[in-house]
Backbone as a printed PyTorch tensor [residue, N CA C, xyz], in Angstrom:
tensor([[[  0.3960,  -4.8560, -69.3880],
         [  1.2130,  -3.6650, -69.3070],
         [  1.2050,  -3.0230, -70.6910]],

        [[  0.9160,  -1.7310, -70.7200],
         [  0.8210,  -1.0150, -71.9880],
         [  1.7380,   0.2040, -71.9280]],

        [[  2.6510,   0.3200, -72.8740],
         [  3.5740,   1.4400, -72.8960],
         [  3.4680,   2.1540, -74.2360]],

        [[  3.5380,   3.4940, -74.1970],
         [  3.5070,   4.2660, -75.4260],
         [  3.6630,   5.7420, -75.1270]],

        [[  3.8460,   6.5180, -76.1610],
         [  3.9910,   7.9590, -76.0050],
         [  2.6890,   8.5860, -75.5370]],

        [[  2.7990,   9.7810, -74.9710],
         [  1.6250,  10.5430, -74.5570],
         [  0.7300,  10.7570, -75.7740]],

        [[ -0.5510,  10.4820, -75.6070],
         [ -1.5020,  10.6950, -76.6900],
         [ -1.5650,   9.5760, -77.7120]],

        [[ -0.9030,   8.4490, -77.4260],
         [ -0.8840,   7.3660, -78.4170],
         [ -2.0780,   6.4160, -78.3050]],

        [[ -2.9280,   6.6050, -77.2820],
         [ -4.1370,   5.8000, -77.1710],
         [ -4.0810,   4.6750, -76.1570]],

        [[ -3.1290,   4.7280, -75.2280],
         [ -3.0040,   3.6680, -74.2220],
         [ -4.2740,   3.5060, -73.4000]],

        [[ -4.8980,   4.6160, -73.0180],
         [ -6.1040,   4.5450, -72.1900],
         [ -7.2530,   3.9140, -72.9620]],

        [[ -7.3590,   4.1930, -74.2360],
         [ -8.4240,   3.5850, -75.0410],
         [ -8.1710,   2.0950, -75.2600]],

        [[ -6.9140,   1.7050, -75.3750],
         [ -6.5940,   0.2740, -75.4450],
         [ -7.0180,  -0.3940, -74.1450]],

        [[ -6.7180,   0.2520, -73.0180],
         [ -7.1310,  -0.2810, -71.7120],
         [ -8.6500,  -0.3770, -71.6250]],

        [[ -9.3630,   0.6400, -72.1030],
         [-10.8310,   0.6300, -72.0690],
         [-11.3810,  -0.5400, -72.8780]],

        [[-10.8020,  -0.8000, -74.0310],
         [-11.2500,  -1.9290, -74.8540],
         [-10.9940,  -3.2520, -74.1400]],

        [[ -9.8480,  -3.3780, -73.4960],
         [ -9.5330,  -4.6010, -72.7490],
         [-10.4740,  -4.7730, -71.5620]],

        [[-10.7950,  -3.6730, -70.8860],
         [-11.7360,  -3.7130, -69.7610],
         [-13.0950,  -4.1850, -70.2530]],

        [[-13.5770,  -3.6000, -71.3370],
         [-14.8780,  -3.9960, -71.8930],
         [-14.8880,  -5.4910, -72.2140]],

        [[-13.8460,  -5.9510, -72.8950],
         [-13.7760,  -7.3590, -73.2930],
         [-13.7810,  -8.2720, -72.0730]],

        [[-13.0080,  -7.9230, -71.0560],
         [-12.9380,  -8.7440, -69.8390],
         [-14.2870,  -8.7970, -69.1320]],

        [[-14.9290,  -7.6400, -68.9650],
         [-16.2190,  -7.5910, -68.2650],
         [-17.2820,  -8.3480, -69.0580]],

        [[-17.2650,  -8.2140, -70.3740],
         [-18.2210,  -8.9410, -71.2120],
         [-18.0810, -10.4550, -71.0500]],

        [[-16.9030, -10.8840, -70.6470],
         [-16.6470, -12.3090, -70.4700],
         [-16.6810, -12.7400, -69.0020]],

        [[-17.2750, -11.8870, -68.1530],
         [-17.5200, -12.2640, -66.7730],
         [-16.4040, -12.0070, -65.7830]],

        [[-15.4220, -11.2250, -66.1520],
         [-14.2910, -10.9520, -65.2710],
         [-14.4020,  -9.5670, -64.6480]],

        [[-13.7300,  -9.3880, -63.5260],
         [-13.5260,  -8.0520, -62.9610],
         [-12.1730,  -7.5640, -63.4490]],

        [[-11.9790,  -6.2550, -63.4210],
         [-10.7250,  -5.6840, -63.8950],
         [-10.1980,  -4.6670, -62.8920]],

        [[ -8.9280,  -4.3260, -63.0520],
         [ -8.3120,  -3.2630, -62.2590],
         [ -7.4210,  -2.4600, -63.1900]],

        [[ -7.4450,  -1.1760, -63.0440],
         [ -6.5680,  -0.2860, -63.7980],
         [ -5.7370,   0.4540, -62.7660]],

        [[ -4.4480,   0.2310, -62.7840],
         [ -3.5730,   0.8480, -61.7870],
         [ -2.8340,   2.0270, -62.4020]],

        [[ -2.6210,   3.0520, -61.5820],
         [ -1.9040,   4.2470, -62.0190],
         [ -0.8490,   4.5800, -60.9670]],

        [[  0.2560,   5.2050, -61.3750],
         [  1.3390,   5.4770, -60.4290],
         [  1.0600,   6.6160, -59.4450]],

        [[  0.0640,   7.4410, -59.7260],
         [ -0.2590,   8.5490, -58.8190],
         [ -1.7680,   8.6500, -58.6540]],

        [[ -2.1890,   9.2330, -57.5330],
         [ -3.6250,   9.4410, -57.3170],
         [ -4.2000,  10.4010, -58.3430]],

        [[ -3.4190,  11.3890, -58.7300],
         [ -3.8980,  12.3590, -59.7210],
         [ -4.2100,  11.6500, -61.0360]],

        [[ -3.3000,  10.8050, -61.4910],
         [ -3.5330,  10.0810, -62.7430],
         [ -4.6740,   9.0780, -62.5820]],

        [[ -4.7580,   8.4270, -61.4280],
         [ -5.8630,   7.4950, -61.1790],
         [ -7.1990,   8.2230, -61.2750]],

        [[ -7.2790,   9.4050, -60.6750],
         [ -8.5140,  10.1960, -60.7110],
         [ -8.8360,  10.6200, -62.1500]],

        [[ -7.8130,  11.0230, -62.9110],
         [ -8.0290,  11.4140, -64.3060],
         [ -8.5660,  10.2360, -65.1200]],

        [[ -7.9780,   9.0660, -64.9230],
         [ -8.4660,   7.8760, -65.6320],
         [ -9.9060,   7.5730, -65.2390]],

        [[-10.1960,   7.6400, -63.9480],
         [-11.5520,   7.3550, -63.4670],
         [-12.5510,   8.3390, -64.0710]],

        [[-12.2210,   9.6250, -64.0260],
         [-13.1400,  10.6450, -64.5430],
         [-13.3470,  10.5130, -66.0450]],

        [[-12.3500,  10.0420, -66.7500],
         [-12.4810,   9.8740, -68.1920],
         [-13.1480,   8.5670, -68.5950]],

        [[-12.8230,   7.4930, -67.8820],
         [-13.3200,   6.1790, -68.2810],
         [-14.6880,   5.8320, -67.7140]],

        [[-14.9870,   6.2530, -66.4950],
         [-16.2570,   5.8610, -65.8630],
         [-17.4720,   6.2380, -66.7170]],

        [[-17.5640,   7.4790, -67.2230],
         [-18.7290,   7.8140, -68.0540],
         [-18.7720,   7.0080, -69.3640]],

        [[-17.6190,   6.7780, -69.9570],
         [-17.5540,   5.9970, -71.1980],
         [-18.0010,   4.5580, -70.9450]],

        [[-17.4570,   3.9420, -69.9090],
         [-17.7680,   2.5420, -69.6280],
         [-19.1840,   2.3640, -69.0970]],

        [[-19.7360,   3.3900, -68.4680],
         [-21.1200,   3.3190, -67.9750],
         [-22.1000,   3.1070, -69.1300]],

        [[-21.7500,   3.5800, -70.3150],
         [-22.6000,   3.3660, -71.4980],
         [-22.7620,   1.8820, -71.8130]],

        [[-21.8030,   1.0890, -71.3410],
         [-21.8210,  -0.3570, -71.5660],
         [-22.1760,  -1.1130, -70.2840]],

        [[-22.7580,  -0.3920, -69.3240],
         [-23.1730,  -0.9650, -68.0290],
         [-22.0060,  -1.5430, -67.2380]],

        [[-20.8330,  -0.9470, -67.4090],
         [-19.6640,  -1.3500, -66.6280],
         [-19.5810,  -0.4260, -65.4230]],

        [[-19.6270,  -1.0330, -64.2440],
         [-19.6640,  -0.2710, -62.9890],
         [-18.2450,  -0.0620, -62.4800]],

        [[-17.8890,   1.2110, -62.2680],
         [-16.5310,   1.5850, -61.8860],
         [-16.4990,   2.1920, -60.4910]],

        [[-15.3560,   2.0510, -59.8360],
         [-15.1120,   2.7140, -58.5580],
         [-13.6580,   3.1540, -58.5310]],

        [[-13.3950,   4.2130, -57.7960],
         [-12.0340,   4.7210, -57.6290],
         [-11.5730,   4.3830, -56.2250]],

        [[-10.4880,   3.6400, -56.1210],
         [ -9.9300,   3.2510, -54.8250],
         [ -8.4990,   3.7610, -54.7510]],

        [[ -8.2620,   4.7230, -53.8680],
         [ -6.9240,   5.2830, -53.6800],
         [ -6.5960,   5.2870, -52.1910]],

        [[ -5.3730,   5.6380, -51.8800],
         [ -4.9470,   5.6840, -50.4880],
         [ -5.6530,   6.7360, -49.6670]],

        [[ -6.2100,   7.7470, -50.3070],
         [ -6.8490,   8.8320, -49.5580],
         [ -8.3600,   8.6450, -49.3940]],

        [[ -8.9030,   7.5390, -49.8840],
         [-10.3350,   7.2680, -49.7230],
         [-10.6140,   7.0020, -48.2450]],

        [[-11.6700,   7.6110, -47.7280],
         [-12.0320,   7.4310, -46.3180],
         [-12.4340,   5.9830, -46.0420]],

        [[-12.2830,   5.5820, -44.7850],
         [-12.4770,   4.1860, -44.3800],
         [-13.8570,   3.6490, -44.7510]],

        [[-14.9070,   4.4270, -44.5180],
         [-16.2700,   3.9530, -44.8160],
         [-16.4340,   3.6790, -46.3100]],

        [[-15.9890,   4.6320, -47.1310],
         [-16.1060,   4.4550, -48.5810],
         [-15.2200,   3.2980, -49.0490]],

        [[-14.0290,   3.1620, -48.4710],
         [-13.1240,   2.0620, -48.8130],
         [-13.8090,   0.7140, -48.5460]],

        [[-14.4520,   0.5940, -47.3750],
         [-15.1640,  -0.6480, -47.0420],
         [-16.2750,  -0.9290, -48.0500]],

        [[-17.0080,   0.1180, -48.4460],
         [-18.0890,  -0.0530, -49.4210],
         [-17.5430,  -0.5190, -50.7720]],

        [[-16.4420,   0.0860, -51.1970],
         [-15.8320,  -0.3000, -52.4770],
         [-15.3260,  -1.7340, -52.4050]],

        [[-14.6330,  -2.0760, -51.3300],
         [-14.1150,  -3.4370, -51.1890],
         [-15.2470,  -4.4620, -51.1440]],

        [[-16.3530,  -4.1060, -50.4910],
         [-17.5170,  -5.0000, -50.4690],
         [-18.0840,  -5.1690, -51.8760]],

        [[-18.1550,  -4.0770, -52.6380],
         [-18.6390,  -4.1430, -54.0140],
         [-17.7400,  -4.9770, -54.9080]],

        [[-16.4400,  -4.9000, -54.6640],
         [-15.5140,  -5.7450, -55.4180],
         [-15.7070,  -7.2110, -55.0480]],

        [[-15.8950,  -7.4600, -53.7570],
         [-16.0640,  -8.8440, -53.2880],
         [-17.3600,  -9.4730, -53.7930]],

        [[-18.4410,  -8.6800, -53.8290],
         [-19.7290,  -9.2600, -54.2460],
         [-19.9880,  -9.1400, -55.7530]],

        [[-19.0510,  -8.5370, -56.4770],
         [-19.1720,  -8.4600, -57.9310],
         [-20.0080,  -7.3130, -58.4570]],

        [[-20.4470,  -6.4040, -57.5780],
         [-21.2610,  -5.2810, -58.0490],
         [-20.4130,  -4.1640, -58.6530]],

        [[-19.1040,  -4.2630, -58.5430],
         [-18.1750,  -3.3240, -59.1860],
         [-17.3410,  -4.1190, -60.1800]],

        [[-17.2780,  -3.6210, -61.4100],
         [-16.5310,  -4.3100, -62.4710],
         [-15.0890,  -3.8350, -62.5820]],

        [[-14.8750,  -2.5380, -62.3270],
         [-13.5450,  -1.9350, -62.4950],
         [-13.2490,  -1.0700, -61.3040]]])
């Protein structure tokens, strides 16, 4: 759990923790209180983490069933890191 003022670098701290976890063979999850914030985090972090071969997916309540199944399968088989 990371708390701080707006603009204090919480997302970058999370990105560093994600990188460290994936480098050590773990999967990660980044949770957000709203779909809008989840999408913003995904759009900002996915390109950054892709530079380090970290595979990301966005899973929200509004994701269609087919895509949800694909994401869940990727999480289960380890092809998705975050």
